[in-house]
N, CA, C and O atoms as CSV, one atom per row, in Angstrom:
chain,resi,resn,atom,element,x,y,z
A,1,MET,N,N,8.785,17.762,63.101
A,1,MET,CA,C,9.201,18.827,62.218
A,1,MET,C,C,10.681,18.625,61.878
A,1,MET,O,O,11.496,18.294,62.739
A,2,GLN,N,N,10.993,18.829,60.634
A,2,GLN,CA,C,12.345,18.600,60.153
A,2,GLN,C,C,13.179,19.868,60.281
A,2,GLN,O,O,12.711,20.970,59.995
A,3,ASP,N,N,14.441,19.688,60.722
A,3,ASP,CA,C,15.332,20.839,60.858
A,3,ASP,C,C,15.769,21.309,59.482
A,3,ASP,O,O,16.135,20.496,58.633
A,4,PRO,N,N,15.733,22.620,59.255
A,4,PRO,CA,C,16.237,23.122,57.970
A,4,PRO,C,C,17.762,22.949,57.906
A,4,PRO,O,O,18.469,23.213,58.879
A,5,ILE,N,N,18.241,22.512,56.768
A,5,ILE,CA,C,19.669,22.308,56.574
A,5,ILE,C,C,20.270,23.591,56.031
A,5,ILE,O,O,19.746,24.204,55.100
A,6,ASP,N,N,21.362,23.974,56.627
A,6,ASP,CA,C,22.078,25.154,56.179
A,6,ASP,C,C,22.553,24.929,54.745
A,6,ASP,O,O,23.201,23.914,54.489
A,7,PRO,N,N,22.262,25.832,53.790
A,7,PRO,CA,C,22.668,25.628,52.396
A,7,PRO,C,C,24.173,25.467,52.234
A,7,PRO,O,O,24.624,24.694,51.388
A,8,PHE,N,N,24.952,26.186,53.031
A,8,PHE,CA,C,26.404,26.067,52.924
A,8,PHE,C,C,26.885,24.699,53.411
A,8,PHE,O,O,27.790,24.103,52.826
A,9,ALA,N,N,26.269,24.212,54.485
A,9,ALA,CA,C,26.629,22.883,54.993
A,9,ALA,C,C,26.245,21.802,53.983
A,9,ALA,O,O,26.982,20.834,53.796
A,10,GLU,N,N,25.099,21.966,53.337
A,10,GLU,CA,C,24.682,21.010,52.308
A,10,GLU,C,C,25.634,21.040,51.117
A,10,GLU,O,O,25.964,19.999,50.548
A,11,PHE,N,N,26.070,22.234,50.748
A,11,PHE,CA,C,27.037,22.372,49.670
A,11,PHE,C,C,28.339,21.663,50.021
A,11,PHE,O,O,28.913,20.961,49.189
A,12,LEU,N,N,28.807,21.848,51.260
A,12,LEU,CA,C,30.044,21.193,51.700
A,12,LEU,C,C,29.899,19.672,51.714
A,12,LEU,O,O,30.839,18.957,51.366
A,13,LEU,N,N,28.735,19.177,52.111
A,13,LEU,CA,C,28.500,17.730,52.085
A,13,LEU,C,C,28.533,17.190,50.651
A,13,LEU,O,O,29.125,16.143,50.389
A,14,ASN,N,N,27.900,17.905,49.739
A,14,ASN,CA,C,27.908,17.488,48.329
A,14,ASN,C,C,29.318,17.543,47.752
A,14,ASN,O,O,29.718,16.652,47.003
A,15,LEU,N,N,30.066,18.575,48.093
A,15,LEU,CA,C,31.439,18.700,47.621
A,15,LEU,C,C,32.315,17.575,48.176
A,15,LEU,O,O,33.165,17.028,47.474
A,16,SER,N,N,32.092,17.245,49.438
A,16,SER,CA,C,32.840,16.143,50.051
A,16,SER,C,C,32.514,14.812,49.382
A,16,SER,O,O,33.412,14.004,49.146
A,17,ALA,N,N,31.254,14.578,49.077
A,17,ALA,CA,C,30.857,13.342,48.395
A,17,ALA,C,C,31.446,13.284,46.993
A,17,ALA,O,O,31.893,12.224,46.555
A,18,LEU,N,N,31.451,14.402,46.288
A,18,LEU,CA,C,32.042,14.456,44.947
A,18,LEU,C,C,33.536,14.162,45.015
A,18,LEU,O,O,34.062,13.413,44.192
A,19,TRP,N,N,34.211,14.747,45.987
A,19,TRP,CA,C,35.650,14.516,46.147
A,19,TRP,C,C,35.927,13.044,46.459
A,19,TRP,O,O,36.876,12.471,45.925
A,20,THR,N,N,35.123,12.438,47.302
A,20,THR,CA,C,35.287,11.024,47.638
A,20,THR,C,C,35.086,10.149,46.412
A,20,THR,O,O,35.851,9.212,46.188
A,21,ASN,N,N,34.075,10.442,45.625
A,21,ASN,CA,C,33.832,9.678,44.399
A,21,ASN,C,C,34.968,9.848,43.398
A,21,ASN,O,O,35.365,8.885,42.741
A,22,ALA,N,N,35.489,11.054,43.279
A,22,ALA,CA,C,36.605,11.303,42.358
A,22,ALA,C,C,37.849,10.535,42.811
A,22,ALA,O,O,38.542,9.939,41.986
A,23,LEU,N,N,38.129,10.546,44.097
A,23,LEU,CA,C,39.282,9.802,44.607
A,23,LEU,C,C,39.114,8.297,44.418
A,23,LEU,O,O,40.079,7.599,44.104
A,24,THR,N,N,37.905,7.799,44.605
A,24,THR,CA,C,37.640,6.377,44.390
A,24,THR,C,C,37.883,6.007,42.933
A,24,THR,O,O,38.482,4.970,42.646
A,25,PHE,N,N,37.421,6.850,42.010
A,25,PHE,CA,C,37.636,6.584,40.587
A,25,PHE,C,C,39.121,6.624,40.246
A,25,PHE,O,O,39.622,5.753,39.535
A,26,ILE,N,N,39.819,7.629,40.750
A,26,ILE,CA,C,41.246,7.765,40.438
A,26,ILE,C,C,42.030,6.585,40.992
A,26,ILE,O,O,42.910,6.058,40.311
A,27,THR,N,N,41.730,6.161,42.211
A,27,THR,CA,C,42.443,4.995,42.748
A,27,THR,C,C,42.097,3.742,41.959
A,27,THR,O,O,42.938,2.856,41.804
A,28,GLY,N,N,40.869,3.658,41.460
A,28,GLY,CA,C,40.496,2.526,40.615
A,28,GLY,C,C,41.243,2.527,39.292
A,28,GLY,O,O,41.582,1.468,38.763
A,29,VAL,N,N,41.498,3.712,38.760
A,29,VAL,CA,C,42.233,3.814,37.500
A,29,VAL,C,C,43.708,3.484,37.710
A,29,VAL,O,O,44.341,2.888,36.838
A,30,LEU,N,N,44.254,3.865,38.859
A,30,LEU,CA,C,45.669,3.634,39.113
A,30,LEU,C,C,45.984,2.176,39.444
A,30,LEU,O,O,47.115,1.725,39.264
A,31,GLN,N,N,44.983,1.445,39.926
A,31,GLN,CA,C,45.208,0.030,40.214
A,31,GLN,C,C,45.146,-0.757,38.919
A,31,GLN,O,O,44.280,-0.512,38.079
A,32,PRO,N,N,46.076,-1.718,38.750
A,32,PRO,CA,C,46.044,-2.526,37.529
A,32,PRO,C,C,44.712,-3.270,37.402
A,32,PRO,O,O,44.170,-3.789,38.378
A,33,GLY,N,N,44.211,-3.303,36.185
A,33,GLY,CA,C,42.938,-3.968,35.919
A,33,GLY,C,C,42.310,-3.393,34.665
A,33,GLY,O,O,42.942,-2.631,33.933
A,34,TRP,N,N,41.068,-3.762,34.426
A,34,TRP,CA,C,40.406,-3.353,33.200
A,34,TRP,C,C,40.098,-1.870,33.138
A,34,TRP,O,O,40.103,-1.286,32.055
A,35,ARG,N,N,39.833,-1.252,34.269
A,35,ARG,CA,C,39.569,0.193,34.237
A,35,ARG,C,C,40.821,0.941,33.789
A,35,ARG,O,O,40.745,1.859,32.972
A,36,GLN,N,N,41.963,0.547,34.325
A,36,GLN,CA,C,43.214,1.165,33.912
A,36,GLN,C,C,43.506,0.876,32.441
A,36,GLN,O,O,43.964,1.757,31.714
A,37,ASN,N,N,43.248,-0.337,32.007
A,37,ASN,CA,C,43.462,-0.687,30.600
A,37,ASN,C,C,42.592,0.163,29.679
A,37,ASN,O,O,43.044,0.592,28.617
A,38,GLN,N,N,41.351,0.405,30.082
A,38,GLN,CA,C,40.459,1.221,29.257
A,38,GLN,C,C,40.957,2.656,29.154
A,38,GLN,O,O,40.896,3.259,28.083
A,39,VAL,N,N,41.448,3.207,30.256
A,39,VAL,CA,C,41.977,4.572,30.227
A,39,VAL,C,C,43.203,4.633,29.322
A,39,VAL,O,O,43.365,5.586,28.559
A,40,ILE,N,N,44.062,3.627,29.401
A,40,ILE,CA,C,45.243,3.578,28.533
A,40,ILE,C,C,44.814,3.478,27.068
A,40,ILE,O,O,45.397,4.138,26.208
A,41,ILE,N,N,43.801,2.659,26.777
A,41,ILE,CA,C,43.305,2.530,25.402
A,41,ILE,C,C,42.739,3.864,24.913
A,41,ILE,O,O,42.982,4.255,23.772
A,42,ILE,N,N,41.991,4.561,25.760
A,42,ILE,CA,C,41.401,5.852,25.383
A,42,ILE,C,C,42.495,6.874,25.086
A,42,ILE,O,O,42.402,7.616,24.107
A,43,VAL,N,N,43.522,6.917,25.919
A,43,VAL,CA,C,44.634,7.846,25.681
A,43,VAL,C,C,45.342,7.482,24.380
A,43,VAL,O,O,45.695,8.366,23.599
A,44,GLY,N,N,45.553,6.190,24.143
A,44,GLY,CA,C,46.172,5.751,22.891
A,44,GLY,C,C,45.335,6.119,21.679
A,44,GLY,O,O,45.869,6.529,20.648
A,45,LEU,N,N,44.016,5.971,21.804
A,45,LEU,CA,C,43.128,6.359,20.698
A,45,LEU,C,C,43.185,7.865,20.446
A,45,LEU,O,O,43.132,8.310,19.300
A,46,ALA,N,N,43.291,8.640,21.510
A,46,ALA,CA,C,43.382,10.099,21.352
A,46,ALA,C,C,44.667,10.480,20.616
A,46,ALA,O,O,44.650,11.350,19.745
A,47,VAL,N,N,45.769,9.836,20.963
A,47,VAL,CA,C,47.036,10.117,20.285
A,47,VAL,C,C,46.951,9.697,18.816
A,47,VAL,O,O,47.381,10.439,17.934
A,48,LEU,N,N,46.400,8.517,18.552
A,48,LEU,CA,C,46.242,8.045,17.180
A,48,LEU,C,C,45.324,8.964,16.379
A,48,LEU,O,O,45.599,9.246,15.212
A,49,ALA,N,N,44.237,9.433,16.993
A,49,ALA,CA,C,43.325,10.359,16.312
A,49,ALA,C,C,44.033,11.673,15.998
A,49,ALA,O,O,43.808,12.258,14.938
A,50,TRP,N,N,44.882,12.140,16.904
A,50,TRP,CA,C,45.626,13.373,16.656
A,50,TRP,C,C,46.564,13.195,15.470
A,50,TRP,O,O,46.654,14.073,14.611
A,51,VAL,N,N,47.270,12.055,15.417
A,51,VAL,CA,C,48.184,11.794,14.300
A,51,VAL,C,C,47.408,11.711,12.985
A,51,VAL,O,O,47.818,12.288,11.978
A,52,LEU,N,N,46.287,10.991,13.001
A,52,LEU,CA,C,45.461,10.886,11.795
A,52,LEU,C,C,44.909,12.246,11.382
A,52,LEU,O,O,44.809,12.544,10.192
A,53,HIS,N,N,44.552,13.069,12.363
A,53,HIS,CA,C,44.064,14.421,12.071
A,53,HIS,C,C,45.129,15.231,11.342
A,53,HIS,O,O,44.831,15.921,10.367
A,54,ARG,N,N,46.361,15.147,11.811
A,54,ARG,CA,C,47.448,15.889,11.179
A,54,ARG,C,C,47.679,15.422,9.744
A,54,ARG,O,O,47.850,16.237,8.838
A,55,LYS,N,N,47.682,14.102,9.544
A,55,LYS,CA,C,47.961,13.546,8.213
A,55,LYS,C,C,46.796,13.786,7.250
A,55,LYS,O,O,46.994,14.301,6.149
A,56,THR,N,N,45.598,13.418,7.660
A,56,THR,CA,C,44.459,13.537,6.748
A,56,THR,C,C,44.009,14.981,6.577
A,56,THR,O,O,43.434,15.330,5.547
A,57,GLY,N,N,44.262,15.819,7.565
A,57,GLY,CA,C,43.933,17.238,7.422
A,57,GLY,C,C,44.739,17.879,6.310
A,57,GLY,O,O,44.214,18.654,5.511
A,58,ALA,N,N,46.018,17.550,6.268
A,58,ALA,CA,C,46.871,18.080,5.202
A,58,ALA,C,C,46.439,17.520,3.842
A,58,ALA,O,O,46.424,18.244,2.847
A,59,MET,N,N,46.091,16.241,3.802
A,59,MET,CA,C,45.633,15.643,2.544
A,59,MET,C,C,44.321,16.273,2.080
A,59,MET,O,O,44.149,16.546,0.892
A,60,LEU,N,N,43.396,16.503,3.014
A,60,LEU,CA,C,42.113,17.125,2.682
A,60,LEU,C,C,42.323,18.540,2.163
A,60,LEU,O,O,41.683,18.953,1.195
A,61,GLN,N,N,43.209,19.273,2.799
A,61,GLN,CA,C,43.471,20.643,2.370
A,61,GLN,C,C,44.075,20.683,0.963
A,61,GLN,O,O,43.676,21.511,0.143
A,62,SER,N,N,45.014,19.813,0.686
A,62,SER,CA,C,45.605,19.808,-0.659
A,62,SER,C,C,44.590,19.343,-1.699
A,62,SER,O,O,44.614,19.817,-2.835
A,63,TRP,N,N,43.708,18.431,-1.333
A,63,TRP,CA,C,42.674,17.975,-2.258
A,63,TRP,C,C,41.700,19.103,-2.575
A,63,TRP,O,O,41.316,19.288,-3.730
A,64,VAL,N,N,41.302,19.853,-1.557
A,64,VAL,CA,C,40.358,20.964,-1.767
A,64,VAL,C,C,41.016,22.067,-2.596
A,64,VAL,O,O,40.356,22.667,-3.444
A,65,ARG,N,N,42.279,22.342,-2.375
A,65,ARG,CA,C,42.975,23.384,-3.139
A,65,ARG,C,C,43.127,23.009,-4.621
A,65,ARG,O,O,43.267,23.888,-5.472
A,66,SER,N,N,43.098,21.718,-4.923
A,66,SER,CA,C,43.230,21.298,-6.320
A,66,SER,C,C,41.899,21.382,-7.070
A,66,SER,O,O,41.877,21.212,-8.288
A,67,ARG,N,N,40.815,21.635,-6.387
A,67,ARG,CA,C,39.490,21.735,-7.004
A,67,ARG,C,C,39.168,23.189,-7.324
A,67,ARG,O,O,39.607,24.105,-6.628
A,68,ASP,N,N,38.396,23.386,-8.386
A,68,ASP,CA,C,37.969,24.727,-8.775
A,68,ASP,C,C,36.450,24.785,-8.827
A,68,ASP,O,O,35.778,23.773,-9.025
A,69,GLY,N,N,35.926,25.986,-8.645
A,69,GLY,CA,C,34.505,26.223,-8.839
A,69,GLY,C,C,33.607,25.749,-7.699
A,69,GLY,O,O,32.426,25.480,-7.919
A,70,TRP,N,N,34.137,25.644,-6.512
A,70,TRP,CA,C,33.308,25.214,-5.382
A,70,TRP,C,C,32.497,26.401,-4.866
A,70,TRP,O,O,32.955,27.544,-4.880
A,71,GLU,N,N,31.300,26.102,-4.418
A,71,GLU,CA,C,30.450,27.136,-3.811
A,71,GLU,C,C,30.999,27.482,-2.422
A,71,GLU,O,O,31.751,26.719,-1.816
A,72,LYS,N,N,30.593,28.661,-1.945
A,72,LYS,CA,C,31.064,29.112,-0.638
A,72,LYS,C,C,30.599,28.179,0.481
A,72,LYS,O,O,31.358,27.926,1.416
A,73,TRP,N,N,29.376,27.664,0.405
A,73,TRP,CA,C,28.867,26.788,1.452
A,73,TRP,C,C,29.625,25.456,1.479
A,73,TRP,O,O,29.800,24.855,2.539
A,74,GLN,N,N,30.070,25.005,0.310
A,74,GLN,CA,C,30.841,23.760,0.260
A,74,GLN,C,C,32.202,23.941,0.933
A,74,GLN,O,O,32.663,23.065,1.665
A,75,LEU,N,N,32.829,25.071,0.681
A,75,LEU,CA,C,34.112,25.352,1.309
A,75,LEU,C,C,33.969,25.493,2.821
A,75,LEU,O,O,34.826,25.034,3.577
A,76,ARG,N,N,32.889,26.128,3.258
A,76,ARG,CA,C,32.643,26.257,4.700
A,76,ARG,C,C,32.431,24.890,5.342
A,76,ARG,O,O,32.904,24.641,6.450
A,77,ALA,N,N,31.720,24.005,4.645
A,77,ALA,CA,C,31.506,22.651,5.175
A,77,ALA,C,C,32.830,21.909,5.311
A,77,ALA,O,O,33.067,21.223,6.305
A,78,ILE,N,N,33.685,22.050,4.314
A,78,ILE,CA,C,34.995,21.388,4.366
A,78,ILE,C,C,35.824,21.956,5.518
A,78,ILE,O,O,36.522,21.205,6.200
A,79,VAL,N,N,35.759,23.252,5.742
A,79,VAL,CA,C,36.494,23.866,6.853
A,79,VAL,C,C,35.999,23.298,8.181
A,79,VAL,O,O,36.802,22.996,9.064
A,80,GLN,N,N,34.679,23.152,8.327
A,80,GLN,CA,C,34.129,22.601,9.566
A,80,GLN,C,C,34.559,21.151,9.763
A,80,GLN,O,O,34.865,20.737,10.882
A,81,ILE,N,N,34.582,20.392,8.694
A,81,ILE,CA,C,35.028,18.999,8.785
A,81,ILE,C,C,36.503,18.957,9.165
A,81,ILE,O,O,36.901,18.168,10.022
A,82,LYS,N,N,37.311,19.795,8.536
A,82,LYS,CA,C,38.747,19.798,8.826
A,82,LYS,C,C,39.027,20.201,10.264
A,82,LYS,O,O,39.932,19.654,10.893
A,83,ARG,N,N,38.266,21.148,10.791
A,83,ARG,CA,C,38.446,21.572,12.175
A,83,ARG,C,C,38.165,20.445,13.162
A,83,ARG,O,O,38.835,20.326,14.187
A,84,ARG,N,N,37.186,19.634,12.850
A,84,ARG,CA,C,36.763,18.578,13.769
A,84,ARG,C,C,37.256,17.188,13.363
A,84,ARG,O,O,36.765,16.177,13.866
A,85,LEU,N,N,38.197,17.146,12.479
A,85,LEU,CA,C,38.687,15.875,11.959
A,85,LEU,C,C,39.278,14.995,13.057
A,85,LEU,O,O,39.086,13.779,13.042
A,86,GLY,N,N,39.984,15.584,13.993
A,86,GLY,CA,C,40.545,14.807,15.097
A,86,GLY,C,C,39.467,14.169,15.941
A,86,GLY,O,O,39.578,13.001,16.314
A,87,LEU,N,N,38.418,14.925,16.249
A,87,LEU,CA,C,37.303,14.388,17.035
A,87,LEU,C,C,36.539,13.330,16.243
A,87,LEU,O,O,36.091,12.332,16.808
A,88,ILE,N,N,36.391,13.544,14.950
A,88,ILE,CA,C,35.725,12.549,14.105
A,88,ILE,C,C,36.527,11.258,14.093
A,88,ILE,O,O,35.967,10.175,14.255
A,89,TRP,N,N,37.843,11.369,13.900
A,89,TRP,CA,C,38.686,10.172,13.927
A,89,TRP,C,C,38.597,9.470,15.272
A,89,TRP,O,O,38.489,8.245,15.331
A,90,PHE,N,N,38.642,10.247,16.362
A,90,PHE,CA,C,38.575,9.647,17.697
A,90,PHE,C,C,37.257,8.907,17.899
A,90,PHE,O,O,37.240,7.795,18.426
A,91,ALA,N,N,36.154,9.523,17.479
A,91,ALA,CA,C,34.845,8.885,17.648
A,91,ALA,C,C,34.774,7.586,16.851
A,91,ALA,O,O,34.287,6.575,17.358
A,92,LEU,N,N,35.253,7.605,15.618
A,92,LEU,CA,C,35.224,6.394,14.794
A,92,LEU,C,C,36.116,5.293,15.374
A,92,LEU,O,O,35.712,4.132,15.446
A,93,LEU,N,N,37.314,5.662,15.782
A,93,LEU,CA,C,38.226,4.676,16.356
A,93,LEU,C,C,37.682,4.116,17.671
A,93,LEU,O,O,37.745,2.910,17.909
A,94,ALA,N,N,37.154,4.988,18.514
A,94,ALA,CA,C,36.629,4.535,19.809
A,94,ALA,C,C,35.440,3.606,19.623
A,94,ALA,O,O,35.327,2.602,20.326
A,95,TRP,N,N,34.549,3.926,18.683
A,95,TRP,CA,C,33.419,3.032,18.445
A,95,TRP,C,C,33.893,1.702,17.886
A,95,TRP,O,O,33.359,0.653,18.248
A,96,GLY,N,N,34.885,1.731,17.011
A,96,GLY,CA,C,35.423,0.483,16.477
A,96,GLY,C,C,36.008,-0.392,17.569
A,96,GLY,O,O,35.738,-1.593,17.618
A,97,VAL,N,N,36.807,0.201,18.447
A,97,VAL,CA,C,37.403,-0.560,19.552
A,97,VAL,C,C,36.313,-1.054,20.491
A,97,VAL,O,O,36.380,-2.187,20.969
A,98,TYR,N,N,35.312,-0.225,20.765
A,98,TYR,CA,C,34.226,-0.614,21.654
A,98,TYR,C,C,33.461,-1.818,21.105
A,98,TYR,O,O,33.168,-2.757,21.845
A,99,VAL,N,N,33.140,-1.792,19.821
A,99,VAL,CA,C,32.404,-2.916,19.218
A,99,VAL,C,C,33.244,-4.197,19.260
A,99,VAL,O,O,32.731,-5.272,19.570
A,100,VAL,N,N,34.508,-4.075,18.954
A,100,VAL,CA,C,35.381,-5.250,18.994
A,100,VAL,C,C,35.473,-5.795,20.414
A,100,VAL,O,O,35.364,-7.002,20.626
A,101,MET,N,N,35.673,-4.907,21.386
A,101,MET,CA,C,35.790,-5.372,22.773
A,101,MET,C,C,34.488,-5.963,23.292
A,101,MET,O,O,34.516,-6.892,24.100
A,102,GLN,N,N,33.351,-5.449,22.846
A,102,GLN,CA,C,32.067,-6.024,23.256
A,102,GLN,C,C,31.926,-7.459,22.762
A,102,GLN,O,O,31.315,-8.295,23.429
A,103,ASN,N,N,32.493,-7.741,21.592
A,103,ASN,CA,C,32.359,-9.072,21.004
A,103,ASN,C,C,33.395,-10.070,21.495
A,103,ASN,O,O,33.145,-11.274,21.452
A,104,ILE,N,N,34.546,-9.610,21.959
A,104,ILE,CA,C,35.577,-10.571,22.339
A,104,ILE,C,C,35.793,-10.676,23.847
A,104,ILE,O,O,36.503,-11.577,24.294
A,105,THR,N,N,35.210,-9.792,24.637
A,105,THR,CA,C,35.402,-9.839,26.089
A,105,THR,C,C,34.102,-9.469,26.791
A,105,THR,O,O,33.092,-9.215,26.135
A,106,TRP,N,N,34.120,-9.437,28.101
A,106,TRP,CA,C,32.939,-9.068,28.872
A,106,TRP,C,C,32.570,-7.615,28.611
A,106,TRP,O,O,33.456,-6.772,28.470
A,107,PRO,N,N,31.275,-7.304,28.543
A,107,PRO,CA,C,30.869,-5.905,28.310
A,107,PRO,C,C,31.373,-4.938,29.379
A,107,PRO,O,O,31.596,-3.763,29.088
A,108,SER,N,N,31.556,-5.414,30.608
A,108,SER,CA,C,32.013,-4.523,31.680
A,108,SER,C,C,33.458,-4.093,31.484
A,108,SER,O,O,33.924,-3.166,32.147
A,109,ARG,N,N,34.163,-4.747,30.591
A,109,ARG,CA,C,35.560,-4.399,30.368
A,109,ARG,C,C,35.739,-3.323,29.300
A,109,ARG,O,O,36.866,-3.014,28.912
A,110,SER,N,N,34.634,-2.753,28.825
A,110,SER,CA,C,34.735,-1.714,27.796
A,110,SER,C,C,33.758,-0.562,28.014
A,110,SER,O,O,33.515,0.221,27.095
A,111,TYR,N,N,33.194,-0.447,29.220
A,111,TYR,CA,C,32.175,0.586,29.430
A,111,TYR,C,C,32.738,2.001,29.337
A,111,TYR,O,O,32.057,2.894,28.830
A,112,LEU,N,N,33.966,2.230,29.814
A,112,LEU,CA,C,34.544,3.575,29.709
A,112,LEU,C,C,34.802,3.959,28.259
A,112,LEU,O,O,34.611,5.113,27.873
A,113,ILE,N,N,35.232,2.998,27.462
A,113,ILE,CA,C,35.461,3.260,26.037
A,113,ILE,C,C,34.130,3.576,25.354
A,113,ILE,O,O,34.057,4.486,24.528
A,114,GLY,N,N,33.081,2.829,25.695
A,114,GLY,CA,C,31.756,3.099,25.131
A,114,GLY,C,C,31.231,4.465,25.525
A,114,GLY,O,O,30.650,5.174,24.704
A,115,LEU,N,N,31.434,4.834,26.782
A,115,LEU,CA,C,31.005,6.151,27.248
A,115,LEU,C,C,31.760,7.259,26.521
A,115,LEU,O,O,31.168,8.253,26.101
A,116,THR,N,N,33.064,7.082,26.376
A,116,THR,CA,C,33.883,8.072,25.676
A,116,THR,C,C,33.493,8.171,24.209
A,116,THR,O,O,33.412,9.270,23.662
A,117,ALA,N,N,33.249,7.027,23.566
A,117,ALA,CA,C,32.838,7.029,22.160
A,117,ALA,C,C,31.496,7.737,21.990
A,117,ALA,O,O,31.314,8.504,21.044
A,118,THR,N,N,30.565,7.487,22.893
A,118,THR,CA,C,29.256,8.137,22.826
A,118,THR,C,C,29.388,9.649,22.981
A,118,THR,O,O,28.777,10.408,22.228
A,119,LEU,N,N,30.183,10.086,23.953
A,119,LEU,CA,C,30.387,11.527,24.135
A,119,LEU,C,C,31.039,12.166,22.915
A,119,LEU,O,O,30.675,13.277,22.529
A,120,ALA,N,N,31.993,11.479,22.307
A,120,ALA,CA,C,32.647,12.022,21.109
A,120,ALA,C,C,31.657,12.165,19.960
A,120,ALA,O,O,31.664,13.177,19.260
A,121,ILE,N,N,30.808,11.163,19.761
A,121,ILE,CA,C,29.790,11.229,18.701
A,121,ILE,C,C,28.818,12.379,18.969
A,121,ILE,O,O,28.435,13.104,18.051
A,122,VAL,N,N,28.429,12.536,20.219
A,122,VAL,CA,C,27.502,13.623,20.566
A,122,VAL,C,C,28.154,14.977,20.301
A,122,VAL,O,O,27.507,15.877,19.765
A,123,TRP,N,N,29.431,15.133,20.670
A,123,TRP,CA,C,30.121,16.395,20.415
A,123,TRP,C,C,30.217,16.693,18.929
A,123,TRP,O,O,30.046,17.842,18.522
A,124,VAL,N,N,30.482,15.703,18.126
A,124,VAL,CA,C,30.531,15.899,16.673
A,124,VAL,C,C,29.153,16.315,16.166
A,124,VAL,O,O,29.031,17.246,15.369
A,125,GLY,N,N,28.123,15.624,16.630
A,125,GLY,CA,C,26.751,15.957,16.206
A,125,GLY,C,C,26.350,17.364,16.607
A,125,GLY,O,O,25.758,18.091,15.809
A,126,VAL,N,N,26.664,17.754,17.832
A,126,VAL,CA,C,26.333,19.099,18.307
A,126,VAL,C,C,27.076,20.146,17.482
A,126,VAL,O,O,26.507,21.176,17.119
A,127,ALA,N,N,28.340,19.883,17.188
A,127,ALA,CA,C,29.132,20.842,16.420
A,127,ALA,C,C,28.532,21.070,15.042
A,127,ALA,O,O,28.436,22.208,14.582
A,128,PHE,N,N,28.127,19.989,14.382
A,128,PHE,CA,C,27.566,20.154,13.041
A,128,PHE,C,C,26.130,20.672,13.070
A,128,PHE,O,O,25.723,21.419,12.179
A,129,ALA,N,N,25.364,20.284,14.083
A,129,ALA,CA,C,23.991,20.793,14.196
A,129,ALA,C,C,23.998,22.292,14.478
A,129,ALA,O,O,23.165,23.028,13.949
A,130,ALA,N,N,24.916,22.737,15.292
A,130,ALA,CA,C,24.988,24.166,15.615
A,130,ALA,C,C,25.371,24.995,14.395
A,130,ALA,O,O,24.984,26.159,14.297
A,131,ARG,N,N,26.115,24.424,13.477
A,131,ARG,CA,C,26.511,25.167,12.276
A,131,ARG,C,C,25.331,25.431,11.347
A,131,ARG,O,O,25.432,26.269,10.452
A,132,LEU,N,N,24.224,24.738,11.542
A,132,LEU,CA,C,23.040,24.987,10.720
A,132,LEU,C,C,22.364,26.305,11.072
A,132,LEU,O,O,21.608,26.851,10.269
A,133,VAL,N,N,22.634,26.819,12.273
A,133,VAL,CA,C,22.050,28.083,12.718
A,133,VAL,C,C,22.992,29.207,12.310
A,133,VAL,O,O,24.166,29.213,12.678
A,134,ARG,N,N,22.464,30.155,11.545
A,134,ARG,CA,C,23.311,31.227,11.018
A,134,ARG,C,C,23.572,32.333,12.036
A,134,ARG,O,O,24.666,32.895,12.066
A,135,ASN,N,N,22.588,32.652,12.865
A,135,ASN,CA,C,22.729,33.720,13.841
A,135,ASN,C,C,23.691,33.266,14.944
A,135,ASN,O,O,23.498,32.215,15.554
A,136,ARG,N,N,24.719,34.067,15.187
A,136,ARG,CA,C,25.763,33.682,16.137
A,136,ARG,C,C,25.219,33.498,17.560
A,136,ARG,O,O,25.575,32.538,18.242
A,137,PHE,N,N,24.360,34.417,18.004
A,137,PHE,CA,C,23.786,34.334,19.344
A,137,PHE,C,C,22.919,33.082,19.478
A,137,PHE,O,O,23.033,32.345,20.457
A,138,LEU,N,N,22.053,32.847,18.490
A,138,LEU,CA,C,21.201,31.655,18.539
A,138,LEU,C,C,22.022,30.374,18.423
A,138,LEU,O,O,21.664,29.351,19.007
A,139,ARG,N,N,23.117,30.426,17.676
A,139,ARG,CA,C,23.994,29.265,17.559
A,139,ARG,C,C,24.572,28.888,18.918
A,139,ARG,O,O,24.647,27.708,19.261
A,140,ARG,N,N,24.978,29.891,19.688
A,140,ARG,CA,C,25.487,29.624,21.037
A,140,ARG,C,C,24.404,29.007,21.922
A,140,ARG,O,O,24.675,28.083,22.689
A,141,ILE,N,N,23.202,29.508,21.815
A,141,ILE,CA,C,22.098,28.955,22.612
A,141,ILE,C,C,21.822,27.506,22.208
A,141,ILE,O,O,21.630,26.647,23.068
A,142,VAL,N,N,21.801,27.240,20.917
A,142,VAL,CA,C,21.567,25.877,20.431
A,142,VAL,C,C,22.693,24.953,20.894
A,142,VAL,O,O,22.443,23.823,21.313
A,143,THR,N,N,23.927,25.435,20.817
A,143,THR,CA,C,25.065,24.617,21.244
A,143,THR,C,C,24.947,24.252,22.710
A,143,THR,O,O,25.110,23.087,23.071
A,144,TRP,N,N,24.668,25.225,23.556
A,144,TRP,CA,C,24.548,24.948,24.986
A,144,TRP,C,C,23.316,24.120,25.289
A,144,TRP,O,O,23.348,23.280,26.188
A,145,ALA,N,N,22.222,24.336,24.556
A,145,ALA,CA,C,21.015,23.551,24.805
A,145,ALA,C,C,21.234,22.080,24.423
A,145,ALA,O,O,20.794,21.173,25.129
A,146,LEU,N,N,21.912,21.866,23.312
A,146,LEU,CA,C,22.180,20.483,22.903
A,146,LEU,C,C,23.181,19.837,23.844
A,146,LEU,O,O,23.534,18.672,23.665
């Protein structure tokens, strides 16, 4: 017969394992090597995406203001695009860097960039898919479900 495990003790064991894994990852990132290089590249891409968001967001806004006769749904779509422009830029840049790194170096040297690019694309997709639902409560459910 198996001894029942105390739920609190099991929780503490899981928390300890999570903490150990997090420390292992952090020490791996701090040591020079490809994992650290990937984190530096991701941070650089985030900064570049932020700069591009600032520049192209202003250009998009001035372009939209120069147009007349747009429908309300078109303006709402542009607002949603402008809000997520930084994430869109980051996803595009990260995928571009990931594809280039896959072709010029070992695939293991770009897995974090690929993971980050995939998550960014998914977040963009979820954001736009959720906007298709008009009911605010259902939109929240769809967002969390996706």
